All heavy atoms as TSV, in Angstrom:
chain	resi	resn	atom	element	x	y	z
A	1	MET	N	N	65.964	115.847	25.485
A	1	MET	CA	C	66.115	114.377	25.771
A	1	MET	C	C	65.284	113.744	24.618
A	1	MET	O	O	64.234	114.116	24.324
A	1	MET	CB	C	65.489	114.057	27.112
A	1	MET	CG	C	66.444	114.440	28.212
A	1	MET	SD	S	65.801	113.856	29.853
A	1	MET	CE	C	66.181	112.107	29.732
A	2	LEU	N	N	65.936	112.662	24.276
A	2	LEU	CA	C	65.301	111.852	23.246
A	2	LEU	C	C	63.975	111.266	23.584
A	2	LEU	O	O	62.947	111.300	22.877
A	2	LEU	CB	C	66.239	110.666	22.756
A	2	LEU	CG	C	65.731	109.764	21.701
A	2	LEU	CD1	C	65.494	110.544	20.327
A	2	LEU	CD2	C	66.682	108.642	21.462
A	3	ILE	N	N	63.760	110.843	24.799
A	3	ILE	CA	C	62.504	110.221	25.315
A	3	ILE	C	C	61.411	111.324	25.250
A	3	ILE	O	O	60.274	110.833	24.811
A	3	ILE	CB	C	62.650	109.547	26.626
A	3	ILE	CG1	C	61.377	108.662	27.002
A	3	ILE	CG2	C	62.965	110.570	27.762
A	3	ILE	CD1	C	61.097	107.636	26.027
A	4	ARG	N	N	61.643	112.501	25.419
A	4	ARG	CA	C	60.551	113.503	25.307
A	4	ARG	C	C	60.128	113.649	23.838
A	4	ARG	O	O	58.937	113.728	23.611
A	4	ARG	CB	C	61.005	114.787	25.925
A	4	ARG	CG	C	61.121	114.708	27.413
A	4	ARG	CD	C	61.524	116.110	27.894
A	4	ARG	NE	N	61.719	116.059	29.415
A	4	ARG	CZ	C	62.400	117.010	30.032
A	4	ARG	NH1	N	62.775	118.108	29.422
A	4	ARG	NH2	N	62.562	116.882	31.335
A	5	THR	N	N	61.126	113.725	23.007
A	5	THR	CA	C	60.755	113.726	21.542
A	5	THR	C	C	59.994	112.483	21.065
A	5	THR	O	O	58.955	112.693	20.380
A	5	THR	CB	C	62.061	113.803	20.808
A	5	THR	OG1	O	62.830	114.941	21.188
A	5	THR	CG2	C	61.741	114.003	19.229
A	6	ILE	N	N	60.386	111.338	21.617
A	6	ILE	CA	C	59.641	110.114	21.228
A	6	ILE	C	C	58.249	110.074	21.716
A	6	ILE	O	O	57.277	109.780	20.981
A	6	ILE	CB	C	60.384	108.881	21.657
A	6	ILE	CG1	C	61.689	108.865	20.861
A	6	ILE	CG2	C	59.537	107.635	21.475
A	6	ILE	CD1	C	62.685	107.721	21.324
A	7	GLU	N	N	58.025	110.488	23.041
A	7	GLU	CA	C	56.694	110.516	23.616
A	7	GLU	C	C	55.801	111.405	22.927
A	7	GLU	O	O	54.596	111.189	22.654
A	7	GLU	CB	C	56.825	111.022	25.105
A	7	GLU	CG	C	57.595	109.901	25.941
A	7	GLU	CD	C	56.795	108.609	26.183
A	7	GLU	OE1	O	55.718	108.261	25.623
A	7	GLU	OE2	O	57.455	107.741	26.879
A	8	SER	N	N	56.315	112.636	22.500
A	8	SER	CA	C	55.584	113.554	21.779
A	8	SER	C	C	55.129	113.010	20.400
A	8	SER	O	O	53.973	113.075	19.958
A	8	SER	CB	C	56.378	114.900	21.496
A	8	SER	OG	O	55.589	115.764	20.774
A	9	PHE	N	N	56.086	112.337	19.694
A	9	PHE	CA	C	55.826	111.672	18.504
A	9	PHE	C	C	54.725	110.665	18.613
A	9	PHE	O	O	53.853	110.562	17.787
A	9	PHE	CB	C	57.063	111.085	17.925
A	9	PHE	CG	C	56.992	110.322	16.587
A	9	PHE	CD1	C	57.085	110.966	15.464
A	9	PHE	CD2	C	56.600	109.041	16.679
A	9	PHE	CE1	C	56.966	110.196	14.318
A	9	PHE	CE2	C	56.557	108.248	15.410
A	9	PHE	CZ	C	56.729	108.936	14.264
A	10	LEU	N	N	54.832	109.820	19.702
A	10	LEU	CA	C	53.910	108.762	19.829
A	10	LEU	C	C	52.428	109.362	20.012
A	10	LEU	O	O	51.460	108.805	19.483
A	10	LEU	CB	C	54.344	107.837	21.081
A	10	LEU	CG	C	55.519	107.037	20.943
A	10	LEU	CD1	C	55.870	106.399	22.216
A	10	LEU	CD2	C	55.440	106.115	19.689
A	11	ARG	N	N	52.396	110.454	20.752
A	11	ARG	CA	C	51.070	111.048	20.936
A	11	ARG	C	C	50.587	111.660	19.794
A	11	ARG	O	O	49.384	111.507	19.263
A	11	ARG	CB	C	51.138	112.181	22.041
A	11	ARG	CG	C	51.047	111.478	23.561
A	11	ARG	CD	C	51.032	112.674	24.511
A	11	ARG	NE	N	52.049	113.671	24.408
A	11	ARG	CZ	C	53.199	113.601	24.974
A	11	ARG	NH1	N	53.567	112.538	25.551
A	11	ARG	NH2	N	54.002	114.604	24.824
A	12	GLN	N	N	51.403	112.257	18.966
A	12	GLN	CA	C	50.947	113.052	17.783
A	12	GLN	C	C	50.472	112.018	16.666
A	12	GLN	O	O	49.554	112.281	15.968
A	12	GLN	CB	C	52.171	113.971	17.279
A	12	GLN	CG	C	51.805	114.563	16.014
A	12	GLN	CD	C	52.962	115.447	15.465
A	12	GLN	OE1	O	54.067	115.365	15.980
A	12	GLN	NE2	N	52.734	116.095	14.316
A	13	HIS	N	N	51.159	110.951	16.558
A	13	HIS	CA	C	50.797	110.024	15.479
A	13	HIS	C	C	50.114	108.749	16.041
A	13	HIS	O	O	49.765	107.795	15.358
A	13	HIS	CB	C	52.163	109.534	14.840
A	13	HIS	CG	C	52.795	110.664	14.199
A	13	HIS	ND1	N	52.331	111.235	13.052
A	13	HIS	CD2	C	53.909	111.311	14.544
A	13	HIS	CE1	C	53.270	112.188	12.659
A	13	HIS	NE2	N	54.226	112.215	13.530
A	14	GLU	N	N	49.666	108.780	17.322
A	14	GLU	CA	C	48.960	107.647	17.952
A	14	GLU	C	C	49.462	106.332	17.611
A	14	GLU	O	O	48.813	105.394	17.101
A	14	GLU	CB	C	47.365	107.795	17.409
A	14	GLU	CG	C	46.705	109.054	17.812
A	14	GLU	CD	C	45.362	109.157	17.374
A	14	GLU	OE1	O	44.839	108.334	16.473
A	14	GLU	OE2	O	44.558	110.135	17.706
A	15	MET	N	N	50.800	106.279	17.961
A	15	MET	CA	C	51.486	105.024	17.613
A	15	MET	C	C	51.882	104.343	18.915
A	15	MET	O	O	52.228	105.004	19.870
A	15	MET	CB	C	52.770	105.381	16.779
A	15	MET	CG	C	53.655	104.126	16.386
A	15	MET	SD	S	55.077	104.572	15.445
A	15	MET	CE	C	54.391	105.247	14.006
A	16	ALA	N	N	51.798	103.066	19.065
A	16	ALA	CA	C	52.201	102.350	20.173
A	16	ALA	C	C	53.720	102.383	20.288
A	16	ALA	O	O	54.433	102.374	19.277
A	16	ALA	CB	C	51.786	100.883	20.040
A	17	ALA	N	N	54.255	102.335	21.496
A	17	ALA	CA	C	55.622	102.369	21.852
A	17	ALA	C	C	56.288	101.110	21.198
A	17	ALA	O	O	57.469	101.276	20.658
A	17	ALA	CB	C	55.879	102.467	23.307
A	18	THR	N	N	55.817	99.983	21.223
A	18	THR	CA	C	56.297	98.816	20.678
A	18	THR	C	C	56.480	98.934	19.204
A	18	THR	O	O	57.530	98.522	18.567
A	18	THR	CB	C	55.521	97.544	21.044
A	18	THR	OG1	O	54.174	97.650	20.711
A	18	THR	CG2	C	55.806	97.360	22.530
A	19	LYS	N	N	55.456	99.401	18.603
A	19	LYS	CA	C	55.462	99.629	16.943
A	19	LYS	C	C	56.654	100.680	16.678
A	19	LYS	O	O	57.325	100.358	15.786
A	19	LYS	CB	C	54.126	100.137	16.559
A	19	LYS	CG	C	54.197	100.257	14.917
A	19	LYS	CD	C	52.802	100.750	14.502
A	19	LYS	CE	C	52.947	100.856	12.995
A	19	LYS	NZ	N	51.573	101.124	12.376
A	20	PHE	N	N	56.714	101.715	17.348
A	20	PHE	CA	C	57.875	102.658	17.122
A	20	PHE	C	C	59.120	102.032	17.269
A	20	PHE	O	O	60.047	102.163	16.490
A	20	PHE	CB	C	57.710	103.858	18.098
A	20	PHE	CG	C	58.852	104.856	17.894
A	20	PHE	CD1	C	58.669	105.871	17.023
A	20	PHE	CD2	C	59.982	104.763	18.734
A	20	PHE	CE1	C	59.680	106.728	16.933
A	20	PHE	CE2	C	60.954	105.698	18.486
A	20	PHE	CZ	C	60.761	106.674	17.679
A	21	GLY	N	N	59.243	101.331	18.403
A	21	GLY	CA	C	60.554	100.618	18.646
A	21	GLY	C	C	60.917	99.696	17.566
A	21	GLY	O	O	62.092	99.614	16.997
A	22	ARG	N	N	60.064	98.860	16.992
A	22	ARG	CA	C	60.296	97.876	15.921
A	22	ARG	C	C	60.654	98.723	14.682
A	22	ARG	O	O	61.608	98.333	13.983
A	22	ARG	CB	C	58.979	97.099	15.648
A	22	ARG	CG	C	58.890	95.937	16.596
A	22	ARG	CD	C	57.825	94.894	16.038
A	22	ARG	NE	N	56.539	95.417	15.813
A	22	ARG	CZ	C	55.607	95.636	16.607
A	22	ARG	NH1	N	55.774	95.162	17.774
A	22	ARG	NH2	N	54.438	96.066	16.359
A	23	LEU	N	N	59.926	99.787	14.311
A	23	LEU	CA	C	60.168	100.526	13.099
A	23	LEU	C	C	61.485	101.263	13.162
A	23	LEU	O	O	62.206	101.249	12.236
A	23	LEU	CB	C	58.983	101.469	12.832
A	23	LEU	CG	C	57.733	100.886	12.489
A	23	LEU	CD1	C	56.690	101.848	12.413
A	23	LEU	CD2	C	57.796	100.035	11.168
A	24	ALA	N	N	61.723	101.891	14.333
A	24	ALA	CA	C	62.793	102.891	14.448
A	24	ALA	C	C	64.136	102.312	14.825
A	24	ALA	O	O	65.316	102.705	14.408
A	24	ALA	CB	C	62.488	104.051	15.349
A	25	ALA	N	N	64.103	101.330	15.696
A	25	ALA	CA	C	65.229	100.756	16.373
A	25	ALA	C	C	65.440	99.178	16.213
A	25	ALA	O	O	66.244	98.667	16.629
A	25	ALA	CB	C	65.300	101.152	17.754
A	26	HIS	N	N	64.390	98.618	15.463
A	26	HIS	CA	C	64.296	97.137	15.286
A	26	HIS	C	C	64.354	96.410	16.729
A	26	HIS	O	O	64.930	95.444	16.947
A	26	HIS	CB	C	65.539	96.601	14.549
A	26	HIS	CG	C	65.594	97.298	13.169
A	26	HIS	ND1	N	64.593	97.178	12.218
A	26	HIS	CD2	C	66.310	98.217	12.682
A	26	HIS	CE1	C	64.933	97.895	11.150
A	26	HIS	NE2	N	65.986	98.581	11.433
A	27	ASP	N	N	63.757	97.154	17.670
A	27	ASP	CA	C	63.600	96.551	19.062
A	27	ASP	C	C	62.334	97.143	19.719
A	27	ASP	O	O	62.257	98.282	20.038
A	27	ASP	CB	C	64.878	97.259	19.897
A	27	ASP	CG	C	64.831	96.769	21.367
A	27	ASP	OD1	O	63.942	96.034	21.842
A	27	ASP	OD2	O	65.692	97.281	22.051
A	28	PRO	N	N	61.433	96.134	19.842
A	28	PRO	CA	C	60.163	96.671	20.430
A	28	PRO	C	C	60.165	97.056	21.857
A	28	PRO	O	O	59.253	97.843	22.203
A	28	PRO	CB	C	59.207	95.270	20.273
A	28	PRO	CG	C	60.127	94.250	20.111
A	28	PRO	CD	C	61.423	94.801	19.416
A	29	ARG	N	N	61.250	96.804	22.585
A	29	ARG	CA	C	61.363	97.210	24.062
A	29	ARG	C	C	62.098	98.613	24.076
A	29	ARG	O	O	62.353	99.030	25.141
A	29	ARG	CB	C	62.092	96.302	24.829
A	29	ARG	CG	C	61.309	94.982	24.994
A	29	ARG	CD	C	61.918	93.985	25.925
A	29	ARG	NE	N	62.638	94.708	27.086
A	29	ARG	CZ	C	61.951	94.745	28.227
A	29	ARG	NH1	N	60.793	94.336	28.528
A	29	ARG	NH2	N	62.519	95.501	29.282
A	30	PHE	N	N	62.416	99.083	22.861
A	30	PHE	CA	C	63.430	100.383	22.878
A	30	PHE	C	C	62.751	101.433	23.785
A	30	PHE	O	O	63.406	101.981	24.632
A	30	PHE	CB	C	63.593	100.836	21.492
A	30	PHE	CG	C	64.514	101.917	21.426
A	30	PHE	CD1	C	65.816	101.966	21.599
A	30	PHE	CD2	C	63.990	103.221	21.086
A	30	PHE	CE1	C	66.761	102.953	21.518
A	30	PHE	CE2	C	64.784	104.357	21.045
A	30	PHE	CZ	C	66.175	104.156	21.279
A	31	VAL	N	N	61.510	101.868	23.585
A	31	VAL	CA	C	60.983	103.004	24.349
A	31	VAL	C	C	60.806	102.601	25.791
A	31	VAL	O	O	61.092	103.407	26.559
A	31	VAL	CB	C	59.568	103.302	23.668
A	31	VAL	CG1	C	58.855	104.512	24.444
A	31	VAL	CG2	C	59.809	103.743	22.285
A	32	LEU	N	N	60.393	101.421	26.066
A	32	LEU	CA	C	60.148	100.924	27.456
A	32	LEU	C	C	61.614	101.093	28.085
A	32	LEU	O	O	61.631	101.596	29.340
A	32	LEU	CB	C	59.667	99.508	27.539
A	32	LEU	CG	C	59.688	98.972	28.964
A	32	LEU	CD1	C	58.726	99.740	29.896
A	32	LEU	CD2	C	59.203	97.457	28.972
A	33	ASP	N	N	62.557	100.695	27.515
A	33	ASP	CA	C	63.934	100.706	28.074
A	33	ASP	C	C	64.363	102.124	28.314
A	33	ASP	O	O	64.921	102.455	29.348
A	33	ASP	CB	C	64.951	100.098	27.174
A	33	ASP	CG	C	64.833	98.477	27.174
A	33	ASP	OD1	O	64.179	97.950	28.129
A	33	ASP	OD2	O	65.439	97.838	26.302
A	34	LEU	N	N	63.999	103.076	27.360
A	34	LEU	CA	C	64.345	104.478	27.577
A	34	LEU	C	C	63.473	105.106	28.711
A	34	LEU	O	O	64.035	105.864	29.581
A	34	LEU	CB	C	63.864	105.344	26.331
A	34	LEU	CG	C	64.787	105.119	25.013
A	34	LEU	CD1	C	64.306	105.899	23.944
A	34	LEU	CD2	C	66.280	105.449	25.355
A	35	ARG	N	N	62.242	104.663	28.886
A	35	ARG	CA	C	61.377	105.149	30.059
A	35	ARG	C	C	62.076	104.631	31.388
A	35	ARG	O	O	61.817	105.253	32.315
A	35	ARG	CB	C	60.055	104.593	29.844
A	35	ARG	CG	C	59.220	105.197	28.776
A	35	ARG	CD	C	57.947	104.624	28.563
A	35	ARG	NE	N	57.183	105.239	27.512
A	35	ARG	CZ	C	56.013	104.551	26.909
A	35	ARG	NH1	N	55.691	103.458	27.328
A	35	ARG	NH2	N	55.395	105.333	26.072
A	36	LEU	N	N	62.795	103.516	31.328
A	36	LEU	CA	C	63.420	102.881	32.546
A	36	LEU	C	C	64.805	103.416	32.761
A	36	LEU	O	O	65.521	103.086	33.598
A	36	LEU	CB	C	63.334	101.475	32.456
A	36	LEU	CG	C	62.050	100.844	32.503
A	36	LEU	CD1	C	62.171	99.310	32.293
A	36	LEU	CD2	C	61.364	101.115	33.822
A	37	GLY	N	N	65.243	104.327	32.025
A	37	GLY	CA	C	66.506	105.044	32.145
A	37	GLY	C	C	67.676	104.702	31.191
A	37	GLY	O	O	68.735	105.136	31.237
A	38	ARG	N	N	67.326	103.959	30.208
A	38	ARG	CA	C	68.393	103.585	29.179
A	38	ARG	C	C	68.860	104.756	28.417
A	38	ARG	O	O	68.065	105.566	28.072
A	38	ARG	CB	C	67.807	102.424	28.147
A	38	ARG	CG	C	68.697	102.177	26.985
A	38	ARG	CD	C	68.121	101.118	26.139
A	38	ARG	NE	N	68.889	100.929	24.905
A	38	ARG	CZ	C	68.490	100.103	23.895
A	38	ARG	NH1	N	67.288	99.532	23.946
A	38	ARG	NH2	N	69.203	100.000	22.788
A	39	GLU	N	N	70.157	104.865	28.296
A	39	GLU	CA	C	70.819	105.937	27.645
A	39	GLU	C	C	71.343	105.427	26.232
A	39	GLU	O	O	72.184	104.587	26.285
A	39	GLU	CB	C	71.935	106.550	28.366
A	39	GLU	CG	C	71.524	107.186	29.588
A	39	GLU	CD	C	70.874	108.606	29.303
A	39	GLU	OE1	O	71.078	109.171	28.300
A	39	GLU	OE2	O	70.053	108.955	30.148
A	40	PRO	N	N	70.737	105.835	25.107
A	40	PRO	CA	C	71.145	105.313	23.771
A	40	PRO	C	C	72.485	105.921	23.379
A	40	PRO	O	O	72.813	107.047	23.824
A	40	PRO	CB	C	70.115	105.722	22.889
A	40	PRO	CG	C	69.499	106.903	23.432
A	40	PRO	CD	C	69.568	106.758	24.951
A	41	ARG	N	N	73.174	105.178	22.612
A	41	ARG	CA	C	74.453	105.692	22.036
A	41	ARG	C	C	74.138	106.878	21.082
A	41	ARG	O	O	73.038	106.936	20.512
A	41	ARG	CB	C	75.168	104.566	21.244
A	41	ARG	CG	C	75.682	103.509	22.164
A	41	ARG	CD	C	76.393	102.496	21.284
A	41	ARG	NE	N	76.904	101.369	22.114
A	41	ARG	CZ	C	77.102	100.216	21.687
A	41	ARG	NH1	N	76.800	99.830	20.418
A	41	ARG	NH2	N	77.499	99.228	22.447
A	42	GLU	N	N	75.075	107.646	20.851
A	42	GLU	CA	C	74.933	108.901	19.958
A	42	GLU	C	C	74.425	108.541	18.642
A	42	GLU	O	O	73.491	109.057	18.130
A	42	GLU	CB	C	76.195	109.722	19.902
A	42	GLU	CG	C	76.083	110.997	19.078
A	42	GLU	CD	C	75.087	112.019	19.647
A	42	GLU	OE1	O	75.053	111.997	20.902
A	42	GLU	OE2	O	74.505	112.758	18.910
A	43	ARG	N	N	74.953	107.403	18.129
A	43	ARG	CA	C	74.661	106.987	16.639
A	43	ARG	C	C	73.225	106.591	16.754
A	43	ARG	O	O	72.453	106.789	15.739
A	43	ARG	CB	C	75.605	105.950	16.219
A	43	ARG	CG	C	75.365	105.516	14.812
A	43	ARG	CD	C	76.437	104.742	14.285
A	43	ARG	NE	N	76.294	104.517	12.767
A	43	ARG	CZ	C	76.765	103.509	12.252
A	43	ARG	NH1	N	77.564	102.631	12.778
A	43	ARG	NH2	N	76.480	103.367	10.892
A	44	THR	N	N	72.716	105.751	17.760
A	44	THR	CA	C	71.429	105.274	17.851
A	44	THR	C	C	70.416	106.476	17.981
A	44	THR	O	O	69.403	106.402	17.287
A	44	THR	CB	C	71.266	104.374	19.113
A	44	THR	OG1	O	72.124	103.358	18.842
A	44	THR	CG2	C	69.727	103.916	19.158
A	45	GLU	N	N	70.715	107.425	18.691
A	45	GLU	CA	C	69.936	108.677	18.958
A	45	GLU	C	C	69.852	109.357	17.514
A	45	GLU	O	O	68.765	109.777	17.163
A	45	GLU	CB	C	70.535	109.625	19.987
A	45	GLU	CG	C	69.580	110.894	20.137
A	45	GLU	CD	C	69.984	111.633	21.268
A	45	GLU	OE1	O	70.794	111.077	22.217
A	45	GLU	OE2	O	69.535	112.795	21.385
A	46	GLN	N	N	70.863	109.629	16.714
A	46	GLN	CA	C	70.819	110.126	15.503
A	46	GLN	C	C	69.912	109.399	14.518
A	46	GLN	O	O	69.192	110.036	13.836
A	46	GLN	CB	C	72.251	110.331	14.845
A	46	GLN	CG	C	73.067	111.298	15.478
A	46	GLN	CD	C	74.540	111.260	15.167
A	46	GLN	OE1	O	74.978	110.430	14.304
A	46	GLN	NE2	N	75.359	112.206	15.676
A	47	ARG	N	N	70.004	108.105	14.604
A	47	ARG	CA	C	69.266	107.226	13.643
A	47	ARG	C	C	67.689	107.362	14.052
A	47	ARG	O	O	66.851	107.543	13.095
A	47	ARG	CB	C	69.601	105.784	13.849
A	47	ARG	CG	C	69.048	104.825	12.761
A	47	ARG	CD	C	69.561	103.454	12.887
A	47	ARG	NE	N	68.992	102.773	13.996
A	47	ARG	CZ	C	69.819	102.302	14.925
A	47	ARG	NH1	N	71.134	102.349	14.853
A	47	ARG	NH2	N	69.250	101.558	15.907
A	48	ILE	N	N	67.404	107.447	15.397
A	48	ILE	CA	C	66.112	107.586	15.806
A	48	ILE	C	C	65.455	108.919	15.285
A	48	ILE	O	O	64.352	109.066	14.847
A	48	ILE	CB	C	65.959	107.436	17.380
A	48	ILE	CG1	C	66.312	105.907	17.718
A	48	ILE	CG2	C	64.517	107.674	17.849
A	48	ILE	CD1	C	65.700	104.798	17.092
A	49	ARG	N	N	66.241	110.050	15.538
A	49	ARG	CA	C	65.918	111.348	15.145
A	49	ARG	C	C	65.704	111.414	13.692
A	49	ARG	O	O	64.640	112.018	13.183
A	49	ARG	CB	C	66.883	112.415	15.591
A	49	ARG	CG	C	66.818	112.532	17.176
A	49	ARG	CD	C	67.671	113.757	17.612
A	49	ARG	NE	N	67.682	113.758	19.166
A	49	ARG	CZ	C	66.746	114.311	19.786
A	49	ARG	NH1	N	65.743	114.779	19.441
A	49	ARG	NH2	N	66.932	114.422	21.130
A	50	GLY	N	N	66.542	110.677	12.941
A	50	GLY	CA	C	66.359	110.674	11.381
A	50	GLY	C	C	65.098	109.960	11.096
A	50	GLY	O	O	64.395	110.371	10.209
A	51	PHE	N	N	64.756	108.833	11.758
A	51	PHE	CA	C	63.518	108.124	11.497
A	51	PHE	C	C	62.272	109.007	11.759
A	51	PHE	O	O	61.429	109.134	10.910
A	51	PHE	CB	C	63.329	106.828	12.461
A	51	PHE	CG	C	62.014	106.189	12.300
A	51	PHE	CD1	C	61.710	105.543	11.332
A	51	PHE	CD2	C	61.009	106.630	13.321
A	51	PHE	CE1	C	60.408	104.789	11.239
A	51	PHE	CE2	C	59.776	106.100	13.204
A	51	PHE	CZ	C	59.511	105.226	12.257
A	52	ILE	N	N	62.350	109.768	12.866
A	52	ILE	CA	C	61.126	110.698	13.190
A	52	ILE	C	C	61.040	111.722	12.076
A	52	ILE	O	O	60.034	112.019	11.590
A	52	ILE	CB	C	61.401	111.318	14.643
A	52	ILE	CG1	C	61.147	110.267	15.635
A	52	ILE	CG2	C	60.461	112.490	14.779
A	52	ILE	CD1	C	61.584	110.740	17.009
A	53	ALA	N	N	62.069	112.293	11.655
A	53	ALA	CA	C	62.103	113.395	10.707
A	53	ALA	C	C	61.600	112.901	9.289
A	53	ALA	O	O	60.766	113.474	8.653
A	53	ALA	CB	C	63.532	113.971	10.529
A	54	GLY	N	N	62.036	111.621	8.950
A	54	GLY	CA	C	61.585	111.056	7.753
A	54	GLY	C	C	60.119	110.617	7.664
A	54	GLY	O	O	59.438	110.852	6.745
A	55	PHE	N	N	59.710	109.992	8.730
A	55	PHE	CA	C	58.334	109.717	8.912
A	55	PHE	C	C	57.517	110.947	8.852
A	55	PHE	O	O	56.483	110.894	8.028
A	55	PHE	CB	C	58.164	109.078	10.377
A	55	PHE	CG	C	56.803	108.558	10.510
A	55	PHE	CD1	C	56.509	107.114	10.220
A	55	PHE	CD2	C	55.669	109.322	10.926
A	55	PHE	CE1	C	55.199	106.597	10.447
A	55	PHE	CE2	C	54.491	108.806	11.208
A	55	PHE	CZ	C	54.183	107.368	10.913
A	56	GLU	N	N	57.787	111.970	9.483
A	56	GLU	CA	C	56.927	113.105	9.406
A	56	GLU	C	C	56.946	113.880	8.040
A	56	GLU	O	O	55.957	114.298	7.512
A	56	GLU	CB	C	57.365	114.169	10.544
A	56	GLU	CG	C	56.949	113.598	11.883
A	56	GLU	CD	C	57.393	114.473	13.095
A	56	GLU	OE1	O	58.211	115.309	12.817
A	56	GLU	OE2	O	56.767	114.278	14.179
A	57	ALA	N	N	58.111	113.905	7.367
A	57	ALA	CA	C	58.188	114.435	6.111
A	57	ALA	C	C	57.508	113.501	5.042
A	57	ALA	O	O	56.730	114.059	4.159
A	57	ALA	CB	C	59.714	114.423	5.670
A	58	ALA	N	N	57.445	112.238	5.256
A	58	ALA	CA	C	56.692	111.382	4.313
A	58	ALA	C	C	55.184	111.503	4.442
A	58	ALA	O	O	54.554	111.642	3.620
A	58	ALA	CB	C	57.109	109.905	4.539
A	59	ARG	N	N	54.853	111.712	5.770
A	59	ARG	CA	C	53.497	111.947	6.094
A	59	ARG	C	C	52.969	113.326	5.547
A	59	ARG	O	O	51.935	113.380	4.990
A	59	ARG	CB	C	53.183	111.837	7.455
A	59	ARG	CG	C	51.768	111.963	7.843
A	59	ARG	CD	C	51.487	111.587	9.371
A	59	ARG	NE	N	49.990	111.692	9.605
A	59	ARG	CZ	C	49.488	111.606	10.705
A	59	ARG	NH1	N	50.172	111.557	11.763
A	59	ARG	NH2	N	48.174	111.803	10.793
A	60	ALA	N	N	53.825	114.283	5.607
A	60	ALA	CA	C	53.358	115.613	5.126
A	60	ALA	C	C	53.223	115.584	3.650
A	60	ALA	O	O	52.460	116.160	2.986
A	60	ALA	CB	C	54.345	116.611	5.604
A	61	THR	N	N	54.153	114.953	2.977
A	61	THR	CA	C	54.250	114.769	1.466
A	61	THR	C	C	52.937	113.983	1.030
A	61	THR	O	O	52.306	114.449	0.121
A	61	THR	CB	C	55.429	114.079	1.052
A	61	THR	OG1	O	56.576	114.797	1.349
A	61	THR	CG2	C	55.385	113.906	-0.464
A	62	GLY	N	N	52.667	112.969	1.697
A	62	GLY	CA	C	51.440	112.180	1.459
A	62	GLY	C	C	50.154	112.898	1.599
A	62	GLY	O	O	49.188	112.863	0.748
A	63	LEU	N	N	50.068	113.710	2.649
A	63	LEU	CA	C	48.850	114.512	2.897
A	63	LEU	C	C	48.793	115.695	1.765
A	63	LEU	O	O	47.641	115.852	1.317
A	63	LEU	CB	C	48.962	115.183	4.273
A	63	LEU	CG	C	48.667	114.188	5.424
A	63	LEU	CD1	C	48.980	114.982	6.701
A	63	LEU	CD2	C	47.353	113.588	5.445
A	64	ALA	N	N	49.831	116.223	1.435
A	64	ALA	CA	C	49.908	117.171	0.445
A	64	ALA	C	C	49.429	116.644	-0.910
A	64	ALA	O	O	48.666	117.257	-1.708
A	64	ALA	CB	C	51.308	117.878	0.347
A	65	GLN	N	N	49.868	115.496	-1.222
A	65	GLN	CA	C	49.437	114.864	-2.489
A	65	GLN	C	C	48.014	114.466	-2.508
A	65	GLN	O	O	47.357	114.599	-3.517
A	65	GLN	CB	C	50.360	113.532	-2.730
A	65	GLN	CG	C	51.744	113.873	-3.104
A	65	GLN	CD	C	52.581	112.628	-3.201
A	65	GLN	OE1	O	52.196	111.493	-2.871
A	65	GLN	NE2	N	53.843	112.792	-3.672
A	66	LYS	N	N	47.463	114.098	-1.379
A	66	LYS	CA	C	46.015	113.773	-1.179
A	66	LYS	C	C	45.201	115.031	-1.589
A	66	LYS	O	O	44.165	115.008	-2.217
A	66	LYS	CB	C	45.725	113.130	0.128
A	66	LYS	CG	C	45.952	111.734	0.216
A	66	LYS	CD	C	45.566	111.180	1.564
A	66	LYS	CE	C	46.000	109.772	1.753
A	66	LYS	NZ	N	45.525	109.168	3.011
A	67	GLU	N	N	45.666	116.121	-0.963
A	67	GLU	CA	C	44.877	117.505	-1.092
A	67	GLU	C	C	45.015	117.827	-2.524
A	67	GLU	O	O	43.922	118.339	-3.109
A	67	GLU	CB	C	45.440	118.458	-0.161
A	67	GLU	CG	C	45.210	118.156	1.398
A	67	GLU	CD	C	45.793	119.223	2.300
A	67	GLU	OE1	O	46.535	120.185	1.702
A	67	GLU	OE2	O	45.712	119.165	3.494
A	68	THR	N	N	46.211	117.726	-3.178
A	68	THR	CA	C	46.299	118.102	-4.481
A	68	THR	C	C	45.465	117.278	-5.486
A	68	THR	O	O	44.806	117.801	-6.412
A	68	THR	CB	C	47.705	118.047	-4.966
A	68	THR	OG1	O	48.594	118.738	-4.116
A	68	THR	CG2	C	47.897	118.540	-6.399
A	69	ALA	N	N	45.378	115.978	-5.182
A	69	ALA	CA	C	44.521	115.043	-6.028
A	69	ALA	C	C	43.014	115.464	-5.932
A	69	ALA	O	O	42.242	115.348	-6.974
A	69	ALA	CB	C	44.745	113.698	-5.571
A	70	HIS	N	N	42.537	115.940	-4.858
A	70	HIS	CA	C	41.212	116.263	-4.606
A	70	HIS	C	C	40.776	117.639	-5.279
A	70	HIS	O	O	39.658	117.836	-5.704
A	70	HIS	CB	C	40.785	116.359	-3.042
A	70	HIS	CG	C	40.717	115.006	-2.446
A	70	HIS	ND1	N	41.646	114.089	-2.637
A	70	HIS	CD2	C	39.683	114.519	-1.765
A	70	HIS	CE1	C	41.257	113.030	-1.920
A	70	HIS	NE2	N	40.143	113.205	-1.490
A	71	VAL	N	N	41.802	118.465	-5.524
A	71	VAL	CA	C	41.554	119.802	-6.121
A	71	VAL	C	C	41.327	119.612	-7.670
A	71	VAL	O	O	40.460	120.250	-8.198
A	71	VAL	CB	C	42.721	120.799	-5.925
A	71	VAL	CG1	C	42.587	122.002	-6.702
A	71	VAL	CG2	C	42.878	121.076	-4.413
A	72	GLY	N	N	42.022	118.677	-8.289
A	72	GLY	CA	C	42.006	118.606	-9.776
A	72	GLY	C	C	40.980	117.811	-10.192
A	72	GLY	O	O	40.147	117.733	-10.862
């Protein structure tokens, strides 16, 4: 389920649900609505999963670049 993925993401990145909603869905109530039973459309779910994957990839790249900069 998408909400489980989002809840895990929020804990891992210490991000507020409203911030996630604004960034990923342009809707600060998005996560709250999911918690209350909202079922997103397939396209919306794909977009949210893409946001999560992109965020984590960008963060991993940023961390790798910081570590490389400290070595040299």
